[in-house]
HTML snippet that shows the backbone in 3Dmol.js (N, CA, C, O; Angstrom):
<script src="https://3Dmol.org/build/3Dmol-min.js"></script>
<div id="view" style="width:600px;height:400px;position:relative"></div>
<script>
const pdb = `
ATOM      1  N   MET A   1     -43.103  15.533  43.709  1.00  0.00           N
ATOM      2  CA  MET A   1     -43.771  16.245  42.638  1.00  0.00           C
ATOM      3  C   MET A   1     -43.759  17.915  42.973  1.00  0.00           C
ATOM      4  O   MET A   1     -43.308  18.778  42.220  1.00  0.00           O
ATOM      5  N   ILE A   2     -44.316  18.112  44.176  1.00  0.00           N
ATOM      6  CA  ILE A   2     -44.375  19.253  44.412  1.00  0.00           C
ATOM      7  C   ILE A   2     -42.795  20.306  44.597  1.00  0.00           C
ATOM      8  O   ILE A   2     -42.418  21.431  44.267  1.00  0.00           O
ATOM      9  N   ASP A   3     -42.158  18.893  45.461  1.00  0.00           N
ATOM     10  CA  ASP A   3     -40.760  19.664  45.390  1.00  0.00           C
ATOM     11  C   ASP A   3     -40.076  19.795  44.347  1.00  0.00           C
ATOM     12  O   ASP A   3     -39.089  20.529  44.306  1.00  0.00           O
ATOM     13  N   LYS A   4     -40.508  19.086  43.332  1.00  0.00           N
ATOM     14  CA  LYS A   4     -39.621  19.623  42.043  1.00  0.00           C
ATOM     15  C   LYS A   4     -39.815  20.987  41.900  1.00  0.00           C
ATOM     16  O   LYS A   4     -38.969  21.834  41.612  1.00  0.00           O
ATOM     17  N   PHE A   5     -41.267  21.167  42.175  1.00  0.00           N
ATOM     18  CA  PHE A   5     -41.892  22.308  41.534  1.00  0.00           C
ATOM     19  C   PHE A   5     -41.415  23.848  42.465  1.00  0.00           C
ATOM     20  O   PHE A   5     -41.073  24.959  42.060  1.00  0.00           O
ATOM     21  N   GLU A   6     -41.557  23.383  43.595  1.00  0.00           N
ATOM     22  CA  GLU A   6     -40.601  24.273  44.276  1.00  0.00           C
ATOM     23  C   GLU A   6     -38.766  24.764  43.994  1.00  0.00           C
ATOM     24  O   GLU A   6     -38.108  25.797  44.115  1.00  0.00           O
ATOM     25  N   LYS A   7     -38.548  23.567  43.635  1.00  0.00           N
ATOM     26  CA  LYS A   7     -37.073  24.107  43.056  1.00  0.00           C
ATOM     27  C   LYS A   7     -36.900  24.250  42.202  1.00  0.00           C
ATOM     28  O   LYS A   7     -35.822  24.772  41.915  1.00  0.00           O
ATOM     29  N   ALA A   8     -38.100  23.788  40.873  1.00  0.00           N
ATOM     30  CA  ALA A   8     -37.579  24.809  39.732  1.00  0.00           C
ATOM     31  C   ALA A   8     -38.190  26.473  39.706  1.00  0.00           C
ATOM     32  O   ALA A   8     -37.770  27.344  38.944  1.00  0.00           O
ATOM     33  N   LEU A   9     -39.294  26.652  40.754  1.00  0.00           N
ATOM     34  CA  LEU A   9     -39.413  28.111  40.922  1.00  0.00           C
ATOM     35  C   LEU A   9     -37.934  28.880  41.544  1.00  0.00           C
ATOM     36  O   LEU A   9     -37.257  29.819  41.126  1.00  0.00           O
ATOM     37  N   LEU A  10     -37.834  28.067  42.621  1.00  0.00           N
ATOM     38  CA  LEU A  10     -36.380  28.601  43.627  1.00  0.00           C
ATOM     39  C   LEU A  10     -35.163  29.000  42.269  1.00  0.00           C
ATOM     40  O   LEU A  10     -34.486  30.029  42.294  1.00  0.00           O
ATOM     41  N   ALA A  11     -35.085  27.955  41.147  1.00  0.00           N
ATOM     42  CA  ALA A  11     -34.221  28.298  40.091  1.00  0.00           C
ATOM     43  C   ALA A  11     -34.784  29.333  39.112  1.00  0.00           C
ATOM     44  O   ALA A  11     -33.891  29.624  38.316  1.00  0.00           O
ATOM     45  N   GLU A  12     -35.895  29.992  38.864  1.00  0.00           N
ATOM     46  CA  GLU A  12     -36.155  30.825  38.302  1.00  0.00           C
ATOM     47  C   GLU A  12     -35.853  32.214  39.301  1.00  0.00           C
ATOM     48  O   GLU A  12     -35.855  33.326  38.772  1.00  0.00           O
ATOM     49  N   GLY A  13     -35.621  32.077  40.623  1.00  0.00           N
ATOM     50  CA  GLY A  13     -35.376  33.016  41.501  1.00  0.00           C
ATOM     51  C   GLY A  13     -36.945  33.803  41.422  1.00  0.00           C
ATOM     52  O   GLY A  13     -37.237  34.896  40.936  1.00  0.00           O
ATOM     53  N   LYS A  14     -37.898  32.664  42.180  1.00  0.00           N
ATOM     54  CA  LYS A  14     -39.391  33.705  42.293  1.00  0.00           C
ATOM     55  C   LYS A  14     -39.089  33.813  44.033  1.00  0.00           C
ATOM     56  O   LYS A  14     -38.532  32.950  44.710  1.00  0.00           O
ATOM     57  N   SER A  15     -39.451  34.690  44.352  1.00  0.00           N
ATOM     58  CA  SER A  15     -39.711  35.309  45.793  1.00  0.00           C
ATOM     59  C   SER A  15     -39.998  33.855  46.701  1.00  0.00           C
ATOM     60  O   SER A  15     -40.314  32.795  46.162  1.00  0.00           O
ATOM     61  N   VAL A  16     -39.841  34.017  48.020  1.00  0.00           N
ATOM     62  CA  VAL A  16     -40.151  32.710  48.718  1.00  0.00           C
ATOM     63  C   VAL A  16     -41.917  32.964  48.725  1.00  0.00           C
ATOM     64  O   VAL A  16     -42.716  32.031  48.642  1.00  0.00           O
ATOM     65  N   LEU A  17     -42.326  34.491  48.847  1.00  0.00           N
ATOM     66  CA  LEU A  17     -43.943  34.282  49.490  1.00  0.00           C
ATOM     67  C   LEU A  17     -44.413  33.653  48.158  1.00  0.00           C
ATOM     68  O   LEU A  17     -45.086  32.626  48.243  1.00  0.00           O
ATOM     69  N   THR A  18     -44.126  34.166  46.914  1.00  0.00           N
ATOM     70  CA  THR A  18     -44.496  33.693  45.927  1.00  0.00           C
ATOM     71  C   THR A  18     -44.848  32.115  45.879  1.00  0.00           C
ATOM     72  O   THR A  18     -45.923  31.578  45.610  1.00  0.00           O
ATOM     73  N   ILE A  19     -43.488  31.490  46.258  1.00  0.00           N
ATOM     74  CA  ILE A  19     -43.452  30.106  46.124  1.00  0.00           C
ATOM     75  C   ILE A  19     -44.439  29.493  46.953  1.00  0.00           C
ATOM     76  O   ILE A  19     -45.204  28.667  46.456  1.00  0.00           O
ATOM     77  N   GLN A  20     -44.521  29.847  48.331  1.00  0.00           N
ATOM     78  CA  GLN A  20     -45.280  29.873  49.402  1.00  0.00           C
ATOM     79  C   GLN A  20     -46.472  29.988  48.629  1.00  0.00           C
ATOM     80  O   GLN A  20     -47.061  28.908  48.591  1.00  0.00           O
ATOM     81  N   ALA A  21     -47.111  30.999  47.929  1.00  0.00           N
ATOM     82  CA  ALA A  21     -48.633  31.114  47.559  1.00  0.00           C
ATOM     83  C   ALA A  21     -48.693  29.869  46.148  1.00  0.00           C
ATOM     84  O   ALA A  21     -49.690  29.192  45.899  1.00  0.00           O
ATOM     85  N   TYR A  22     -47.936  29.834  45.700  1.00  0.00           N
ATOM     86  CA  TYR A  22     -47.896  28.706  44.398  1.00  0.00           C
ATOM     87  C   TYR A  22     -48.437  27.376  45.012  1.00  0.00           C
ATOM     88  O   TYR A  22     -49.601  26.979  44.958  1.00  0.00           O
ATOM     89  N   ILE A  23     -47.208  26.667  45.699  1.00  0.00           N
ATOM     90  CA  ILE A  23     -46.994  25.671  47.037  1.00  0.00           C
ATOM     91  C   ILE A  23     -48.879  25.461  47.793  1.00  0.00           C
ATOM     92  O   ILE A  23     -49.633  24.495  47.914  1.00  0.00           O
ATOM     93  N   ASN A  24     -48.964  26.763  48.098  1.00  0.00           N
ATOM     94  CA  ASN A  24     -50.497  26.656  48.670  1.00  0.00           C
ATOM     95  C   ASN A  24     -51.422  26.217  47.622  1.00  0.00           C
ATOM     96  O   ASN A  24     -51.828  25.077  47.846  1.00  0.00           O
ATOM     97  N   ASP A  25     -51.918  26.777  46.486  1.00  0.00           N
ATOM     98  CA  ASP A  25     -52.621  26.808  45.576  1.00  0.00           C
ATOM     99  C   ASP A  25     -52.760  25.147  44.986  1.00  0.00           C
ATOM    100  O   ASP A  25     -53.716  24.484  44.583  1.00  0.00           O
ATOM    101  N   ILE A  26     -51.546  24.915  45.134  1.00  0.00           N
ATOM    102  CA  ILE A  26     -51.439  23.363  44.318  1.00  0.00           C
ATOM    103  C   ILE A  26     -51.965  22.227  45.451  1.00  0.00           C
ATOM    104  O   ILE A  26     -52.632  21.202  45.305  1.00  0.00           O
ATOM    105  N   ARG A  27     -51.416  22.811  46.554  1.00  0.00           N
ATOM    106  CA  ARG A  27     -51.731  21.630  47.884  1.00  0.00           C
ATOM    107  C   ARG A  27     -53.714  21.935  48.144  1.00  0.00           C
ATOM    108  O   ARG A  27     -54.390  21.119  48.772  1.00  0.00           O
ATOM    109  N   GLN A  28     -54.132  22.820  47.718  1.00  0.00           N
ATOM    110  CA  GLN A  28     -55.248  22.968  47.857  1.00  0.00           C
ATOM    111  C   GLN A  28     -55.985  22.089  46.890  1.00  0.00           C
ATOM    112  O   GLN A  28     -56.800  21.234  47.236  1.00  0.00           O
ATOM    113  N   PHE A  29     -55.584  22.403  45.448  1.00  0.00           N
ATOM    114  CA  PHE A  29     -55.985  21.573  44.753  1.00  0.00           C
ATOM    115  C   PHE A  29     -56.194  20.351  44.748  1.00  0.00           C
ATOM    116  O   PHE A  29     -57.247  19.904  44.292  1.00  0.00           O
ATOM    117  N   PHE A  30     -55.100  19.458  45.324  1.00  0.00           N
ATOM    118  CA  PHE A  30     -55.155  18.245  45.431  1.00  0.00           C
ATOM    119  C   PHE A  30     -55.464  18.060  46.390  1.00  0.00           C
ATOM    120  O   PHE A  30     -55.642  16.854  46.219  1.00  0.00           O
ATOM    121  N   ASN A  31     -55.794  18.254  47.671  1.00  0.00           N
ATOM    122  CA  ASN A  31     -56.923  18.324  48.702  1.00  0.00           C
ATOM    123  C   ASN A  31     -58.418  18.652  48.286  1.00  0.00           C
ATOM    124  O   ASN A  31     -59.333  18.365  49.059  1.00  0.00           O
ATOM    125  N   TRP A  32     -58.562  19.009  47.560  1.00  0.00           N
ATOM    126  CA  TRP A  32     -59.944  19.150  46.995  1.00  0.00           C
ATOM    127  C   TRP A  32     -60.274  18.054  45.836  1.00  0.00           C
ATOM    128  O   TRP A  32     -61.389  17.584  45.610  1.00  0.00           O
ATOM    129  N   LEU A  33     -59.194  17.781  45.225  1.00  0.00           N
ATOM    130  CA  LEU A  33     -59.403  16.286  44.200  1.00  0.00           C
ATOM    131  C   LEU A  33     -59.179  15.249  45.086  1.00  0.00           C
ATOM    132  O   LEU A  33     -59.716  14.291  44.529  1.00  0.00           O
ATOM    133  N   LYS A  34     -58.748  14.894  46.043  1.00  0.00           N
ATOM    134  CA  LYS A  34     -58.575  14.388  46.751  1.00  0.00           C
ATOM    135  C   LYS A  34     -59.951  13.703  47.517  1.00  0.00           C
ATOM    136  O   LYS A  34     -60.198  12.502  47.619  1.00  0.00           O
ATOM    137  N   ASP A  35     -60.769  14.864  48.023  1.00  0.00           N
ATOM    138  CA  ASP A  35     -61.876  14.335  48.549  1.00  0.00           C
ATOM    139  C   ASP A  35     -63.073  14.636  47.539  1.00  0.00           C
ATOM    140  O   ASP A  35     -64.225  14.407  47.908  1.00  0.00           O
ATOM    141  N   SER A  36     -62.901  14.976  46.693  1.00  0.00           N
ATOM    142  CA  SER A  36     -63.532  14.401  45.214  1.00  0.00           C
ATOM    143  C   SER A  36     -64.042  13.318  44.944  1.00  0.00           C
ATOM    144  O   SER A  36     -65.196  12.897  45.015  1.00  0.00           O
ATOM    145  N   LEU A  37     -62.647  12.684  44.473  1.00  0.00           N
ATOM    146  CA  LEU A  37     -62.311  11.683  44.094  1.00  0.00           C
ATOM    147  C   LEU A  37     -62.519  10.542  45.065  1.00  0.00           C
ATOM    148  O   LEU A  37     -62.898   9.461  44.615  1.00  0.00           O
ATOM    149  N   GLY A  38     -62.282  10.707  46.471  1.00  0.00           N
ATOM    150  CA  GLY A  38     -62.331  10.350  47.497  1.00  0.00           C
ATOM    151  C   GLY A  38     -60.927   8.818  47.718  1.00  0.00           C
ATOM    152  O   GLY A  38     -60.942   7.900  48.538  1.00  0.00           O
ATOM    153  N   PHE A  39     -60.095   9.067  46.833  1.00  0.00           N
ATOM    154  CA  PHE A  39     -58.647   8.706  46.717  1.00  0.00           C
ATOM    155  C   PHE A  39     -57.803   9.926  45.941  1.00  0.00           C
ATOM    156  O   PHE A  39     -58.191  10.780  45.144  1.00  0.00           O
ATOM    157  N   GLU A  40     -56.435   9.636  46.534  1.00  0.00           N
ATOM    158  CA  GLU A  40     -55.226  10.553  46.023  1.00  0.00           C
ATOM    159  C   GLU A  40     -55.140   9.789  44.396  1.00  0.00           C
ATOM    160  O   GLU A  40     -55.691   8.713  44.164  1.00  0.00           O
ATOM    161  N   SER A  41     -54.254  10.663  43.236  1.00  0.00           N
ATOM    162  CA  SER A  41     -54.980  10.638  41.937  1.00  0.00           C
ATOM    163  C   SER A  41     -53.296  11.184  41.148  1.00  0.00           C
ATOM    164  O   SER A  41     -53.131  12.397  41.022  1.00  0.00           O
ATOM    165  N   ASP A  42     -52.697  10.674  40.897  1.00  0.00           N
ATOM    166  CA  ASP A  42     -51.537  11.431  40.151  1.00  0.00           C
ATOM    167  C   ASP A  42     -52.045  12.263  38.544  1.00  0.00           C
ATOM    168  O   ASP A  42     -51.614  13.152  37.809  1.00  0.00           O
ATOM    169  N   SER A  43     -53.046  11.456  38.597  1.00  0.00           N
ATOM    170  CA  SER A  43     -53.717  11.973  37.299  1.00  0.00           C
ATOM    171  C   SER A  43     -54.938  13.142  37.283  1.00  0.00           C
ATOM    172  O   SER A  43     -56.074  13.033  37.745  1.00  0.00           O
ATOM    173  N   ILE A  44     -54.332  14.283  36.603  1.00  0.00           N
ATOM    174  CA  ILE A  44     -55.713  15.333  36.137  1.00  0.00           C
ATOM    175  C   ILE A  44     -55.965  15.830  35.205  1.00  0.00           C
ATOM    176  O   ILE A  44     -55.184  16.097  34.292  1.00  0.00           O
ATOM    177  N   THR A  45     -56.947  16.019  35.253  1.00  0.00           N
ATOM    178  CA  THR A  45     -57.677  16.030  33.701  1.00  0.00           C
ATOM    179  C   THR A  45     -58.225  17.959  33.491  1.00  0.00           C
ATOM    180  O   THR A  45     -58.303  18.651  34.506  1.00  0.00           O
ATOM    181  N   GLU A  46     -58.449  18.387  32.503  1.00  0.00           N
ATOM    182  CA  GLU A  46     -58.932  19.444  32.250  1.00  0.00           C
ATOM    183  C   GLU A  46     -60.754  19.689  32.612  1.00  0.00           C
ATOM    184  O   GLU A  46     -61.522  20.613  32.343  1.00  0.00           O
ATOM    185  N   THR A  47     -60.942  18.303  33.375  1.00  0.00           N
ATOM    186  CA  THR A  47     -62.364  18.099  33.801  1.00  0.00           C
ATOM    187  C   THR A  47     -62.026  18.576  35.065  1.00  0.00           C
ATOM    188  O   THR A  47     -62.657  19.501  35.576  1.00  0.00           O
ATOM    189  N   ASP A  48     -61.034  17.996  35.649  1.00  0.00           N
ATOM    190  CA  ASP A  48     -60.849  17.986  37.224  1.00  0.00           C
ATOM    191  C   ASP A  48     -60.789  19.677  37.469  1.00  0.00           C
ATOM    192  O   ASP A  48     -61.556  20.168  38.298  1.00  0.00           O
ATOM    193  N   VAL A  49     -59.785  20.591  36.662  1.00  0.00           N
ATOM    194  CA  VAL A  49     -59.390  21.858  36.981  1.00  0.00           C
ATOM    195  C   VAL A  49     -60.273  22.244  36.628  1.00  0.00           C
ATOM    196  O   VAL A  49     -60.392  23.144  37.458  1.00  0.00           O
ATOM    197  N   ARG A  50     -61.529  22.385  35.706  1.00  0.00           N
ATOM    198  CA  ARG A  50     -62.790  23.160  35.483  1.00  0.00           C
ATOM    199  C   ARG A  50     -63.565  22.994  36.795  1.00  0.00           C
ATOM    200  O   ARG A  50     -63.875  23.956  37.497  1.00  0.00           O
ATOM    201  N   GLU A  51     -63.869  21.689  37.095  1.00  0.00           N
ATOM    202  CA  GLU A  51     -64.552  21.815  38.440  1.00  0.00           C
ATOM    203  C   GLU A  51     -64.137  22.178  39.547  1.00  0.00           C
ATOM    204  O   GLU A  51     -64.940  22.487  40.428  1.00  0.00           O
ATOM    205  N   PHE A  52     -62.650  22.225  39.769  1.00  0.00           N
ATOM    206  CA  PHE A  52     -62.337  22.993  40.694  1.00  0.00           C
ATOM    207  C   PHE A  52     -62.485  24.587  40.870  1.00  0.00           C
ATOM    208  O   PHE A  52     -62.652  25.242  41.898  1.00  0.00           O
ATOM    209  N   ARG A  53     -62.365  25.013  39.460  1.00  0.00           N
ATOM    210  CA  ARG A  53     -62.748  26.519  39.340  1.00  0.00           C
ATOM    211  C   ARG A  53     -64.197  26.479  39.844  1.00  0.00           C
ATOM    212  O   ARG A  53     -64.587  26.532  41.011  1.00  0.00           O
ATOM    213  N   GLN A  54     -64.748  26.399  38.967  1.00  0.00           N
ATOM    214  CA  GLN A  54     -66.220  25.804  39.979  1.00  0.00           C
ATOM    215  C   GLN A  54     -66.751  26.175  41.327  1.00  0.00           C
ATOM    216  O   GLN A  54     -67.401  27.100  41.815  1.00  0.00           O
ATOM    217  N   TYR A  55     -65.998  24.659  41.861  1.00  0.00           N
ATOM    218  CA  TYR A  55     -66.608  24.786  43.111  1.00  0.00           C
ATOM    219  C   TYR A  55     -65.810  26.243  43.832  1.00  0.00           C
ATOM    220  O   TYR A  55     -66.412  27.027  44.565  1.00  0.00           O
ATOM    221  N   LEU A  56     -64.228  26.394  43.404  1.00  0.00           N
ATOM    222  CA  LEU A  56     -64.432  27.762  44.501  1.00  0.00           C
ATOM    223  C   LEU A  56     -65.176  28.768  43.571  1.00  0.00           C
ATOM    224  O   LEU A  56     -64.910  29.895  43.987  1.00  0.00           O
ATOM    225  N   ASN A  57     -65.897  28.825  42.618  1.00  0.00           N
ATOM    226  CA  ASN A  57     -66.651  30.192  42.343  1.00  0.00           C
ATOM    227  C   ASN A  57     -68.082  29.890  43.341  1.00  0.00           C
ATOM    228  O   ASN A  57     -68.523  30.828  44.005  1.00  0.00           O
ATOM    229  N   LEU A  58     -68.620  28.805  43.384  1.00  0.00           N
ATOM    230  CA  LEU A  58     -69.760  28.124  43.520  1.00  0.00           C
ATOM    231  C   LEU A  58     -70.070  28.445  45.036  1.00  0.00           C
ATOM    232  O   LEU A  58     -70.866  29.177  45.624  1.00  0.00           O
ATOM    233  N   GLN A  59     -69.142  27.623  45.370  1.00  0.00           N
ATOM    234  CA  GLN A  59     -69.145  26.744  46.926  1.00  0.00           C
ATOM    235  C   GLN A  59     -68.380  27.754  47.719  1.00  0.00           C
ATOM    236  O   GLN A  59     -68.850  28.107  48.801  1.00  0.00           O
ATOM    237  N   LYS A  60     -67.091  28.327  47.235  1.00  0.00           N
ATOM    238  CA  LYS A  60     -66.136  28.852  48.330  1.00  0.00           C
ATOM    239  C   LYS A  60     -66.250  31.074  47.839  1.00  0.00           C
ATOM    240  O   LYS A  60     -65.561  31.999  48.269  1.00  0.00           O
ATOM    241  N   LYS A  61     -67.033  31.072  47.163  1.00  0.00           N
ATOM    242  CA  LYS A  61     -68.045  32.114  46.558  1.00  0.00           C
ATOM    243  C   LYS A  61     -66.353  33.271  46.192  1.00  0.00           C
ATOM    244  O   LYS A  61     -66.239  34.451  46.522  1.00  0.00           O
ATOM    245  N   LEU A  62     -65.632  32.696  45.692  1.00  0.00           N
ATOM    246  CA  LEU A  62     -64.597  33.745  45.190  1.00  0.00           C
ATOM    247  C   LEU A  62     -64.777  34.006  44.246  1.00  0.00           C
ATOM    248  O   LEU A  62     -65.124  33.217  43.368  1.00  0.00           O
ATOM    249  N   LYS A  63     -64.593  35.280  44.098  1.00  0.00           N
ATOM    250  CA  LYS A  63     -64.699  36.164  42.813  1.00  0.00           C
ATOM    251  C   LYS A  63     -63.918  35.662  41.539  1.00  0.00           C
ATOM    252  O   LYS A  63     -62.804  35.327  41.942  1.00  0.00           O
ATOM    253  N   PRO A  64     -64.011  35.460  40.163  1.00  0.00           N
ATOM    254  CA  PRO A  64     -63.302  35.338  39.578  1.00  0.00           C
ATOM    255  C   PRO A  64     -61.665  36.010  39.292  1.00  0.00           C
ATOM    256  O   PRO A  64     -60.736  35.423  38.738  1.00  0.00           O
ATOM    257  N   THR A  65     -61.663  37.413  39.860  1.00  0.00           N
ATOM    258  CA  THR A  65     -60.593  37.535  40.004  1.00  0.00           C
ATOM    259  C   THR A  65     -59.579  36.926  40.984  1.00  0.00           C
ATOM    260  O   THR A  65     -58.381  37.206  40.961  1.00  0.00           O
ATOM    261  N   SER A  66     -60.130  36.103  41.811  1.00  0.00           N
ATOM    262  CA  SER A  66     -59.240  35.512  43.079  1.00  0.00           C
ATOM    263  C   SER A  66     -58.968  34.219  42.381  1.00  0.00           C
ATOM    264  O   SER A  66     -57.806  33.823  42.295  1.00  0.00           O
ATOM    265  N   ILE A  67     -59.871  33.596  41.922  1.00  0.00           N
ATOM    266  CA  ILE A  67     -59.917  32.463  40.963  1.00  0.00           C
ATOM    267  C   ILE A  67     -58.559  31.763  40.155  1.00  0.00           C
ATOM    268  O   ILE A  67     -57.913  30.717  40.218  1.00  0.00           O
ATOM    269  N   ASN A  68     -58.561  33.302  39.188  1.00  0.00           N
ATOM    270  CA  ASN A  68     -57.930  33.547  37.981  1.00  0.00           C
ATOM    271  C   ASN A  68     -56.420  34.064  38.826  1.00  0.00           C
ATOM    272  O   ASN A  68     -55.600  34.361  37.957  1.00  0.00           O
ATOM    273  N   ARG A  69     -55.978  34.206  39.892  1.00  0.00           N
ATOM    274  CA  ARG A  69     -54.970  34.485  40.449  1.00  0.00           C
ATOM    275  C   ARG A  69     -54.119  33.029  41.198  1.00  0.00           C
ATOM    276  O   ARG A  69     -53.061  33.238  41.792  1.00  0.00           O
ATOM    277  N   LEU A  70     -54.584  31.840  41.122  1.00  0.00           N
ATOM    278  CA  LEU A  70     -54.744  30.777  41.546  1.00  0.00           C
ATOM    279  C   LEU A  70     -53.674  30.325  40.208  1.00  0.00           C
ATOM    280  O   LEU A  70     -53.953  30.782  39.100  1.00  0.00           O
ATOM    281  N   GLN A  71     -52.653  29.568  40.334  1.00  0.00           N
ATOM    282  CA  GLN A  71     -51.624  29.121  39.280  1.00  0.00           C
ATOM    283  C   GLN A  71     -51.900  27.222  39.329  1.00  0.00           C
ATOM    284  O   GLN A  71     -51.086  26.301  39.391  1.00  0.00           O
ATOM    285  N   ILE A  72     -53.372  27.234  39.269  1.00  0.00           N
ATOM    286  CA  ILE A  72     -53.796  26.244  38.822  1.00  0.00           C
ATOM    287  C   ILE A  72     -54.576  26.190  37.461  1.00  0.00           C
ATOM    288  O   ILE A  72     -55.001  25.116  37.036  1.00  0.00           O
TER     289      ILE A  72
END
`;
const viewer = $3Dmol.createViewer("view");
viewer.addModel(pdb, "pdb");
viewer.setStyle({}, {cartoon: {color: "spectrum"}});
viewer.zoomTo();
viewer.render();
</script>
């Protein structure tokens, strides 16, 4: 799934650094999701995304501007 996304970004002409940042964001989310659920899931809900954003704010102490930069 991530490979397809990366190829689509390349096709859109995104820079290599932008693509790396996007892929890093997605991997960070999937790692958090796996840790939170206790297993890997292909199903992502709006609640998962909301909880991840809360985790970044409350646990990682990221500012809203940093959280909003994420492509999640």
